[in-house]
C-alpha positions as CSV (number, residue, x, y, z in Angstrom):
1,X,-121.3,20.8,-1.2
2,X,-118.9,22.9,-3.2
3,X,-118.7,26.6,-3.2
4,X,-119.7,28.1,-6.5
5,X,-117.4,30.9,-7.7
6,X,-118.9,33.6,-9.9
7,X,-116.7,34.2,-12.8
8,X,-116.0,37.9,-13.3
9,X,-116.7,39.3,-16.8
10,X,-114.0,41.5,-18.2
11,X,-114.5,43.9,-21.1
12,X,-114.1,42.4,-24.6
13,X,-114.3,38.9,-23.2
14,X,-110.8,38.9,-21.9
15,X,-109.9,36.7,-19.0
16,X,-107.1,36.9,-16.4
17,X,-104.5,35.0,-18.5
18,X,-105.1,37.3,-21.5
19,X,-104.8,40.4,-19.4
20,X,-101.6,39.2,-17.9
21,X,-100.1,38.4,-21.3
22,X,-101.0,41.9,-22.5
23,X,-99.5,43.5,-19.4
24,X,-96.2,41.6,-19.8
25,X,-96.0,42.6,-23.5
26,X,-96.7,46.2,-22.6
27,X,-94.0,46.1,-19.9
28,X,-91.5,44.7,-22.4
29,X,-92.3,47.3,-25.0
30,X,-92.5,50.4,-22.9
31,X,-90.3,49.5,-19.9
32,X,-90.9,49.9,-16.2
33,X,-90.3,53.6,-16.1
34,X,-92.7,54.7,-18.9
35,X,-95.6,52.3,-18.0
36,X,-96.7,54.1,-14.8
37,X,-96.5,57.5,-16.6
38,X,-98.7,56.2,-19.4
39,X,-101.2,54.7,-16.9
40,X,-101.4,58.0,-15.1
41,X,-102.0,59.9,-18.3
42,X,-104.6,57.5,-19.4
43,X,-106.4,57.8,-16.1
44,X,-106.4,61.6,-16.3
45,X,-107.7,61.5,-19.9
46,X,-110.6,59.2,-18.8
47,X,-111.5,61.4,-15.8
48,X,-111.4,64.4,-18.1
49,X,-113.7,62.7,-20.6
50,X,-116.1,61.6,-17.9
51,X,-116.3,65.1,-16.4
52,X,-116.7,66.6,-19.9
53,X,-119.5,64.3,-20.8
54,X,-121.4,64.8,-17.5
55,X,-121.0,68.7,-17.7
56,X,-121.8,68.9,-21.4
57,X,-125.6,69.1,-21.2
58,X,-125.5,71.9,-18.6
59,X,-123.1,74.0,-20.6
60,X,-124.5,73.3,-24.1
61,X,-128.0,74.9,-23.4
62,X,-126.7,78.4,-22.8
63,X,-124.2,78.1,-25.7
64,X,-127.0,77.2,-28.1
65,X,-129.1,80.2,-27.0
66,X,-126.1,82.6,-27.6
67,X,-124.9,81.2,-30.9
68,X,-127.5,82.7,-33.3
69,X,-126.9,86.2,-31.9
70,X,-123.2,86.0,-32.0
71,X,-123.1,84.9,-35.7
72,X,-122.5,87.7,-38.3
73,X,-125.4,88.2,-40.6
74,X,-123.2,88.3,-43.7
75,X,-124.8,91.5,-45.0
76,X,-122.9,94.8,-44.9
77,X,-125.1,97.9,-44.6
C-alpha cells in the first residue's frame, strides 16, 4: 500500500516549480540585498491592511454619527 500525499493548493494555481522560477527571477532583478527589505515592507503592509480591515467596523460607527454635525450647513446667517 502506498502513502497518498495530499497536494497543497497554492494561490492562483501556482505549484512549487512556478514559485521557484518567480523567486529566482525576483532575486536576479532586485538582488540579494533589496529582496529581504521588500519582503519586510510587504509583510508590514499586509499586517497594516489586516489590522485596518478588522478595526474599521468599530471605528466607522462613531465617525458616521459625528459626520452630519460636523459638516457646515452652507448657509450664512
